[in-house]
ROKE-773580 format. One record per residue (C-alpha): residue number from 0; residue in one letter; chain; x, y, z. Coordinates in steps of 0.1 Angstrom, whole numbers, plus 5000, padded with zeros to 4 digits. Layout:
N
(NUM,A,A,(X,Y,Z));
...
END
This chain:
107
(0,M,A,(7769,1298,0455));
(1,F,A,(7746,1292,0484));
(2,W,A,(7772,1273,0504));
(3,F,A,(7798,1301,0498));
(4,L,A,(7774,1327,0512));
(5,L,A,(7764,1306,0542));
(6,I,A,(7801,1299,0551));
(7,T,A,(7810,1336,0546));
(8,M,A,(7782,1347,0568));
(9,V,A,(7792,1323,0596));
(10,V,A,(7828,1335,0594));
(11,V,A,(7817,1371,0596));
(12,V,A,(7794,1365,0625));
(13,A,A,(7822,1345,0643));
(14,A,A,(7847,1373,0637));
(15,V,A,(7824,1400,0650));
(16,T,A,(7815,1379,0680));
(17,L,A,(7852,1374,0688));
(18,A,A,(7860,1411,0683));
(19,V,A,(7832,1421,0707));
(20,V,A,(7837,1395,0734));
(21,G,A,(7875,1395,0732));
(22,G,A,(7897,1366,0726));
(23,G,A,(7918,1365,0758));
(24,D,A,(7929,1385,0788));
(25,S,A,(7918,1419,0774));
(26,E,A,(7885,1430,0787));
(27,V,A,(7865,1449,0761));
(28,L,A,(7835,1455,0784));
(29,P,A,(7848,1458,0819));
(30,E,A,(7825,1453,0849));
(31,V,A,(7814,1486,0864));
(32,A,A,(7798,1493,0898));
(33,P,A,(7761,1501,0896));
(34,E,A,(7752,1538,0898));
(35,Q,A,(7745,1551,0933));
(36,L,A,(7725,1582,0941));
(37,V,A,(7747,1610,0952));
(38,D,A,(7722,1629,0972));
(39,P,A,(7721,1664,0956));
(40,L,A,(7694,1675,0981));
(41,P,A,(7709,1699,1006));
(42,V,A,(7712,1688,1041));
(43,A,A,(7719,1722,1058));
(44,R,A,(7689,1740,1043));
(45,P,A,(7653,1733,1031));
(46,V,A,(7649,1719,0996));
(47,D,A,(7638,1744,0969));
(48,R,A,(7624,1740,0934));
(49,A,A,(7659,1742,0918));
(50,D,A,(7671,1713,0939));
(51,V,A,(7641,1691,0928));
(52,E,A,(7646,1701,0892));
(53,A,A,(7683,1692,0894));
(54,L,A,(7677,1658,0910));
(55,R,A,(7687,1629,0887));
(56,L,A,(7680,1594,0900));
(57,P,A,(7703,1566,0888));
(58,V,A,(7687,1541,0864));
(59,A,A,(7688,1504,0871));
(60,V,A,(7681,1474,0848));
(61,R,A,(7643,1477,0852));
(62,G,A,(7638,1514,0858));
(63,Y,A,(7649,1534,0888));
(64,R,A,(7664,1520,0920));
(65,M,A,(7635,1517,0945));
(66,A,A,(7656,1525,0976));
(67,D,A,(7669,1557,0961));
(68,V,A,(7635,1568,0949));
(69,D,A,(7620,1560,0984));
(70,D,A,(7647,1580,1001));
(71,V,A,(7641,1610,0980));
(72,L,A,(7603,1608,0983));
(73,V,A,(7605,1605,1021));
(74,R,A,(7628,1635,1023));
(75,L,A,(7605,1656,1000));
(76,G,A,(7574,1644,1020));
(77,A,A,(7590,1655,1053));
(78,E,A,(7599,1689,1038));
(79,L,A,(7564,1695,1024));
(80,A,A,(7548,1685,1057));
(81,E,A,(7570,1709,1076));
(82,R,A,(7562,1737,1052));
(83,D,A,(7525,1730,1054));
(84,S,A,(7525,1731,1092));
(85,R,A,(7545,1764,1091));
(86,I,A,(7520,1779,1066));
(87,A,A,(7491,1769,1088));
(88,E,A,(7508,1785,1118));
(89,L,A,(7514,1817,1099));
(90,E,A,(7478,1818,1086));
(91,E,A,(7465,1813,1122));
(92,A,A,(7487,1841,1134));
(93,L,A,(7475,1864,1105));
(94,A,A,(7439,1856,1113));
(95,G,A,(7445,1864,1150));
(96,A,A,(7462,1896,1141));
(97,S,A,(7434,1906,1117));
(98,A,A,(7408,1898,1143));
(99,G,A,(7427,1919,1169));
(100,E,A,(7428,1949,1145));
(101,G,A,(7391,1947,1139));
(102,E,A,(7384,1949,1176));
(103,D,A,(7407,1979,1180));
(104,D,A,(7388,1998,1152));
(105,R,A,(7355,1993,1170));
(106,S,A,(7366,2008,1203));
END
């Protein structure tokens, strides 16, 4: 009985292996190109919250593709730096305008 079960198990494993791998020219699991990041971040306008939420990075064998992640982080860093400098300029202009109004009231 033991030998019968052992031989049956070997035959079943071999049949499943041949079915998955394929027995000839037919390709059951064809080679596919790795996923590439299709940059959904807009080029013609600044990035907004919806763009960042919609961003989906392609997954590689061991996580995310480093080059794609680096590109996105560089782009977002540049956008944030530009916005920070613009906010600082506007705050300075507002402070200057507020100081100018205070001097007009005293006259």
